[in-house]
C-alpha positions as CSV (number, residue, x, y, z in Angstrom):
1,M,-53.9,-21.4,194.7
2,N,-55.8,-23.6,196.9
3,L,-53.8,-23.4,199.7
4,F,-54.8,-21.1,202.4
5,D,-51.0,-19.0,202.0
6,V,-49.9,-18.0,205.3
7,Y,-46.1,-18.6,204.5
8,S,-43.4,-16.4,203.4
9,N,-41.6,-19.7,200.8
10,E,-38.7,-19.7,198.4
11,E,-39.8,-21.1,195.2
12,I,-37.9,-24.6,195.9
13,E,-39.3,-27.8,195.4
14,I,-37.3,-30.3,197.8
15,I,-37.6,-33.6,197.2
16,K,-35.4,-36.1,199.3
17,G,-33.0,-35.5,201.9
18,R,-29.4,-37.4,202.8
19,G,-27.3,-36.6,206.0
20,I,-26.6,-33.4,206.0
21,Y,-27.7,-32.7,202.3
22,I,-31.3,-31.6,201.0
23,Y,-31.9,-31.9,196.9
24,D,-34.6,-30.4,194.7
25,K,-36.6,-31.2,191.8
26,Y,-33.5,-30.4,189.3
27,N,-31.0,-32.6,191.6
28,Q,-29.0,-29.6,193.3
29,K,-27.3,-30.4,196.2
30,Y,-28.0,-28.0,199.3
31,L,-26.3,-28.3,202.8
32,D,-28.6,-28.2,205.3
33,F,-27.9,-25.9,208.2
34,Y,-31.5,-25.2,209.1
35,G,-32.7,-28.7,210.0
36,G,-36.1,-27.5,208.9
37,H,-36.4,-25.4,212.0
38,A,-33.9,-27.7,214.4
39,V,-35.7,-30.5,213.6
40,I,-33.6,-33.3,211.7
41,S,-31.7,-34.2,214.9
42,I,-30.1,-37.3,213.4
43,G,-29.4,-36.2,209.8
44,H,-32.0,-36.3,206.7
45,S,-33.4,-40.1,205.9
46,H,-31.2,-42.0,208.3
47,P,-30.9,-45.7,207.6
48,R,-32.0,-46.7,211.1
49,Y,-34.4,-44.8,211.5
50,V,-36.1,-45.8,207.8
51,N,-36.0,-49.0,207.8
52,N,-37.6,-48.9,212.0
53,L,-40.4,-47.1,210.3
54,K,-41.0,-49.7,207.4
55,K,-40.6,-52.0,209.8
56,Q,-43.7,-50.6,212.2
57,I,-46.4,-49.1,209.2
58,K,-46.2,-52.7,208.2
59,K,-47.4,-54.4,211.4
60,I,-49.9,-51.2,212.6
61,S,-49.3,-47.7,212.0
62,F,-52.2,-46.1,215.2
63,Y,-54.5,-47.3,217.0
64,S,-55.9,-45.0,219.9
65,N,-55.1,-44.6,223.4
66,S,-57.6,-46.7,224.7
67,I,-55.5,-49.7,224.7
68,K,-51.7,-50.1,226.0
69,I,-49.1,-49.3,223.5
70,P,-45.8,-51.0,224.3
71,E,-43.8,-49.0,222.4
72,Q,-44.9,-45.8,224.6
73,E,-43.5,-47.2,227.6
74,K,-39.9,-48.4,225.6
75,L,-39.8,-44.2,224.5
76,A,-40.4,-43.2,228.1
77,S,-37.9,-45.2,229.2
78,L,-35.1,-44.5,226.8
79,L,-35.7,-40.9,227.1
80,L,-35.9,-40.5,231.4
81,D,-32.3,-42.6,230.9
82,I,-30.9,-40.6,228.5
83,S,-31.8,-37.6,229.8
84,G,-31.4,-38.3,233.5
85,Y,-34.6,-37.4,234.9
86,Y,-35.1,-41.1,236.0
87,D,-37.9,-40.3,238.3
88,Y,-40.1,-37.9,236.4
89,K,-43.0,-39.4,234.0
90,V,-43.7,-38.4,230.5
91,F,-46.8,-37.7,228.5
92,L,-46.9,-37.6,224.8
93,C,-48.2,-35.8,222.2
94,N,-47.9,-34.3,218.8
95,S,-46.3,-30.6,218.7
96,G,-44.5,-28.1,220.8
97,A,-47.3,-26.3,221.5
98,E,-49.4,-29.3,222.3
99,A,-46.8,-29.9,224.7
100,N,-46.8,-26.1,226.1
101,E,-50.5,-26.2,226.2
102,N,-50.4,-29.3,228.5
103,A,-47.8,-28.0,230.8
104,L,-49.4,-25.1,231.8
105,K,-52.8,-27.3,232.1
106,I,-50.9,-29.8,234.5
107,A,-49.7,-26.3,236.7
108,S,-53.1,-25.1,237.1
109,F,-54.3,-28.0,238.0
110,H,-51.5,-28.3,240.6
111,N,-51.9,-25.2,242.6
112,N,-55.2,-23.9,241.0
113,K,-53.9,-20.5,239.6
114,K,-54.1,-19.0,236.1
115,K,-51.1,-16.4,235.9
116,I,-47.6,-17.2,233.4
117,I,-44.6,-15.2,233.8
118,A,-43.2,-15.7,230.4
119,F,-40.0,-13.9,229.2
120,K,-39.1,-11.3,226.6
121,K,-38.8,-12.8,223.2
122,S,-40.2,-16.0,223.5
123,F,-41.9,-17.9,221.5
124,H,-44.2,-21.4,222.9
125,G,-46.1,-22.1,219.8
126,R,-49.5,-21.1,218.0
127,T,-52.2,-22.7,219.4
128,S,-54.7,-20.4,222.6
129,G,-52.4,-21.0,225.6
130,A,-49.1,-21.1,223.8
131,I,-48.9,-18.2,221.9
132,S,-50.6,-16.6,224.8
133,I,-46.7,-16.5,226.4
134,T,-45.6,-15.5,223.1
135,D,-43.9,-12.4,222.6
136,N,-45.1,-11.2,219.5
137,N,-48.3,-9.4,219.2
138,K,-48.4,-9.7,215.0
139,I,-49.5,-13.2,215.8
140,I,-51.8,-12.6,218.5
141,T,-55.4,-12.1,218.5
142,K,-58.1,-10.6,220.9
143,F,-59.4,-14.6,221.8
144,N,-55.9,-15.3,222.9
145,L,-55.4,-12.4,225.1
146,Q,-57.8,-13.9,227.6
147,H,-54.9,-15.6,229.5
148,K,-53.5,-13.5,232.5
149,V,-49.7,-13.5,231.7
150,K,-46.8,-11.0,232.0
151,F,-43.4,-10.6,230.2
152,I,-40.4,-9.9,231.9
153,D,-36.7,-9.6,231.2
154,Y,-34.5,-11.8,232.2
155,K,-32.0,-9.1,233.4
156,N,-34.7,-7.9,235.8
157,L,-35.1,-11.2,237.7
158,D,-35.7,-8.0,241.0
159,F,-39.1,-8.0,239.1
160,L,-40.1,-11.2,238.8
161,E,-39.4,-12.2,242.7
162,E,-41.9,-9.1,243.4
163,E,-44.6,-10.7,240.9
164,L,-44.1,-14.0,242.8
165,K,-44.4,-12.6,246.4
166,K,-48.4,-11.8,245.7
167,Q,-48.6,-15.5,245.6
168,D,-51.0,-15.4,242.1
169,I,-48.7,-17.2,240.0
170,C,-49.4,-20.2,238.1
171,A,-46.1,-20.9,236.5
172,V,-42.7,-19.3,234.9
173,I,-41.6,-20.5,231.8
174,S,-38.3,-20.2,229.7
175,E,-37.0,-21.7,226.6
176,G,-33.7,-23.6,227.4
177,I,-32.4,-21.0,225.0
178,Q,-34.2,-18.8,223.0
179,G,-34.7,-19.6,219.4
180,I,-36.9,-17.5,217.3
181,G,-35.7,-14.5,219.4
182,G,-32.4,-14.7,218.5
183,I,-30.5,-17.6,219.8
184,I,-30.6,-15.8,223.3
185,D,-29.2,-17.8,226.2
186,P,-30.5,-16.9,229.8
187,G,-27.3,-18.0,230.9
188,M,-26.5,-20.3,234.1
189,F,-26.8,-17.8,236.7
190,V,-30.6,-16.4,235.6
191,F,-32.1,-19.8,235.3
192,N,-30.2,-20.6,239.0
193,K,-32.0,-17.7,240.6
194,I,-35.4,-18.6,238.7
195,D,-35.7,-21.9,239.8
196,F,-34.7,-20.4,243.5
197,L,-37.4,-18.0,243.3
198,C,-40.0,-20.7,242.0
199,R,-38.7,-23.1,244.8
200,K,-38.7,-20.2,247.0
201,Y,-42.6,-19.0,246.3
202,N,-43.9,-22.5,245.6
203,T,-44.3,-21.8,242.0
204,I,-44.0,-24.1,239.1
205,F,-41.1,-23.6,236.9
206,I,-42.0,-25.1,233.4
207,V,-38.2,-24.7,230.7
208,D,-38.9,-25.1,226.9
209,E,-36.6,-27.3,225.3
210,I,-38.6,-27.5,222.0
211,Q,-35.9,-26.0,220.0
212,S,-32.9,-26.1,222.7
213,G,-33.2,-29.8,223.5
214,Y,-32.3,-33.1,222.3
215,G,-28.7,-33.3,222.6
216,R,-27.9,-29.6,220.2
217,T,-26.4,-27.9,223.1
218,G,-23.8,-30.6,224.1
219,L,-26.1,-31.6,226.7
220,F,-29.3,-33.2,226.6
221,F,-31.1,-30.4,227.8
222,A,-29.4,-26.6,227.5
223,H,-31.0,-25.8,230.9
224,Q,-28.9,-28.8,232.6
225,N,-25.7,-26.5,232.0
226,S,-26.9,-24.7,235.0
227,G,-27.6,-27.6,237.3
228,I,-31.3,-27.3,237.7
229,K,-34.1,-29.5,237.9
230,P,-37.1,-27.5,236.5
231,D,-40.6,-28.9,237.3
232,I,-41.9,-30.0,234.2
233,I,-40.0,-29.8,230.3
234,T,-41.6,-30.0,227.2
235,I,-39.8,-31.1,224.1
236,A,-40.6,-31.7,220.7
237,K,-38.5,-30.7,217.4
238,G,-35.5,-33.4,217.4
239,M,-37.5,-36.4,218.9
240,G,-39.1,-37.6,216.0
241,N,-36.5,-36.0,213.0
242,G,-39.4,-34.6,211.1
243,F,-42.0,-36.9,212.2
244,P,-44.4,-35.2,213.8
245,I,-44.2,-35.7,217.8
246,G,-44.4,-34.1,221.0
247,G,-43.9,-34.5,224.8
248,V,-43.9,-33.0,228.4
249,I,-41.6,-34.4,230.7
250,I,-43.0,-34.0,234.2
251,S,-41.5,-34.3,238.0
252,P,-43.3,-36.9,240.5
253,K,-44.5,-33.5,242.5
254,F,-47.4,-34.1,240.2
255,K,-50.3,-36.9,240.5
256,P,-51.8,-37.9,237.3
257,F,-55.5,-38.6,237.3
258,N,-58.1,-40.6,234.8
259,G,-58.5,-38.0,232.2
260,M,-56.6,-35.1,232.9
261,L,-54.4,-35.1,229.8
262,G,-55.5,-36.6,226.5
263,T,-54.6,-36.9,222.2
264,T,-56.3,-38.6,219.9
265,F,-52.2,-39.3,217.6
266,G,-50.1,-38.4,220.5
267,G,-48.2,-41.6,221.1
268,N,-49.4,-43.4,218.4
269,Y,-47.1,-46.7,216.7
270,L,-45.1,-44.5,214.6
271,A,-44.3,-41.5,216.2
272,C,-43.1,-43.8,218.7
273,S,-41.0,-45.6,216.8
274,S,-39.4,-42.5,215.2
275,G,-38.8,-41.1,218.9
276,I,-37.0,-44.5,220.1
277,S,-35.0,-44.4,217.1
278,V,-33.8,-41.2,217.3
279,L,-32.8,-42.1,220.6
280,E,-31.2,-45.4,219.8
281,I,-29.4,-43.5,217.2
282,I,-28.2,-40.5,219.4
283,K,-26.7,-42.9,221.8
284,K,-25.3,-45.5,219.4
285,E,-23.7,-42.4,217.6
286,C,-22.9,-40.4,220.5
287,L,-24.3,-37.6,218.8
288,I,-24.5,-35.4,221.9
289,S,-21.0,-35.4,222.5
290,N,-20.7,-34.9,218.6
291,A,-22.7,-31.6,218.9
292,K,-20.6,-30.3,221.9
293,K,-17.1,-31.0,219.8
294,M,-18.9,-29.5,216.4
295,G,-19.7,-26.7,218.2
296,E,-16.3,-25.5,219.4
297,I,-14.8,-26.0,216.3
298,F,-17.6,-24.0,214.0
299,I,-17.7,-21.3,216.7
300,N,-13.8,-21.4,216.5
301,S,-13.9,-21.2,213.1
302,L,-16.6,-18.1,213.0
303,K,-14.6,-15.8,215.1
304,E,-12.0,-16.0,212.1
305,I,-14.1,-13.9,210.2
306,D,-14.2,-10.2,210.5
307,E,-17.4,-9.4,209.7
308,I,-19.4,-11.4,212.9
309,K,-19.4,-9.2,215.5
310,E,-21.0,-12.4,218.1
311,I,-21.7,-15.6,218.0
312,R,-24.3,-16.9,220.6
313,G,-25.6,-20.3,222.1
314,K,-24.2,-23.4,222.1
315,G,-23.4,-26.6,220.8
316,L,-25.1,-26.6,217.4
317,M,-27.7,-24.3,218.2
318,L,-25.9,-21.0,217.1
319,G,-26.9,-17.3,216.7
320,V,-24.7,-15.2,214.1
321,N,-24.7,-11.6,215.0
322,F,-23.1,-9.8,211.7
323,N,-21.8,-6.1,212.0
324,L,-24.3,-3.2,211.8
325,N,-21.8,-1.1,208.9
326,L,-22.0,-3.8,206.6
327,N,-23.6,-2.6,203.5
328,F,-26.5,-5.2,203.2
329,Q,-29.1,-6.6,205.2
330,V,-28.8,-9.8,206.9
331,K,-31.9,-10.7,205.0
332,K,-30.2,-10.2,201.9
333,L,-26.9,-12.8,202.8
334,I,-29.6,-15.4,204.0
335,N,-30.8,-15.1,200.4
336,F,-27.3,-15.2,198.5
337,L,-26.6,-18.0,200.6
338,L,-29.5,-20.1,199.7
339,K,-29.9,-19.2,196.2
340,K,-26.1,-18.6,194.9
341,E,-24.0,-21.0,197.8
342,K,-26.9,-23.6,198.2
343,I,-27.1,-23.7,202.2
344,F,-29.7,-23.1,204.2
345,V,-29.6,-21.2,207.3
346,G,-32.3,-19.9,209.3
347,S,-33.7,-16.0,210.6
348,S,-35.4,-15.1,213.6
349,L,-36.9,-12.1,214.9
350,D,-33.4,-10.2,215.4
351,K,-32.9,-9.0,211.7
352,N,-29.1,-8.8,212.9
353,I,-29.2,-12.6,213.2
354,I,-29.2,-15.6,211.2
355,R,-29.6,-19.1,213.1
356,L,-27.8,-22.2,212.4
357,L,-28.8,-25.5,213.7
358,P,-27.7,-28.4,211.8
359,P,-27.9,-32.3,212.1
360,L,-26.2,-33.7,215.3
361,T,-24.5,-35.7,213.0
362,I,-22.6,-32.9,211.1
363,K,-18.9,-33.5,210.2
364,E,-15.7,-31.2,210.3
365,K,-15.5,-30.9,206.7
366,H,-19.0,-30.1,206.3
367,I,-18.3,-27.0,208.4
368,K,-15.0,-26.4,206.6
369,N,-17.6,-26.0,203.3
370,F,-20.1,-24.1,205.1
371,I,-17.3,-21.5,206.3
372,I,-15.7,-21.1,202.6
373,R,-19.3,-20.7,201.3
374,L,-20.3,-17.8,204.0
375,K,-17.0,-16.2,203.0
376,K,-17.6,-15.9,199.0
377,A,-21.0,-14.6,200.2
378,L,-19.7,-11.9,202.2
379,Y,-16.9,-10.7,200.1
380,F,-19.6,-10.8,196.7
381,L,-22.2,-8.8,199.1
382,K,-19.9,-6.4,200.2
383,N,-18.5,-5.6,197.1
384,D,-21.5,-5.6,195.2
385,K,-21.6,-2.2,193.3
């Protein structure tokens, strides 16, 4: 094998996708309730998306940021309009990790501080700064530990205030809803308290909406349920429907200067075309309201299953917590759903949680189909001797 073997992957070769479905090399059809880590926002191979990328690549696919690229301005304008952040600015990059790196850099330029507060069970990326604010010692090296980071619990905001009082904190960062941590929603009270404390002690508040943004929770951003406006928001996964693109949404309190940030590939023609297409489709097909509606139907359907202990999250970012007294591991359920019922779902660091992150184009019939297959899988596994 020529690839550097760092992934634990299934022996399945996916060759095409259409809407909510993906197909392997044997033309076996799978329900995609994972969307490749919440990346597929508008469904696989959406015709408008595909046609727009075809048109763009026939004209030009890349040139550097040394020239004006009008598509960048169009994407930024659409993004700020649909998200409601009209007076903010946008910096375009290539990934979620890169977005978080730039967010931290902007904050540090602004107040000349370097210490960051993040939250337990967080995941913010795998580059040096992003991984230092990720709560997973298994993937952090000694090199990453040079950054000054303190992890706190959402339930201990008194400790957060004690730290902020010291006046040496550059920024506080939280996911809108924690994804890999197990679909943990900090909630309205927590976000309002963090926002209040950051303003009180003049500290930058960054919200990572890389997985929880782009309409997935029934609002454009998960944090908007709390009515707050953080200083910086980072985005990526659902932004390009599979094309690598990330971004930082930046408050007018931050002033740019020439050379402050930079990227070779960020904001290229194809990336912008993908981003523009996604936003236009989300708006035209009312996918944010669809995510909210389908999420409610999904949650109510899941509540009817006895083996489910808890349902976390909002909209189409759901975590399902199974009863601990089942005679099988949730990992076995995930594998059974994939191999026998032909459904992709996601795992999390919490071994009792499966993550459900289907495309925002999902319909009620897909949810009903999923529920039928999930019940079949649970029945088989419970009775398997």
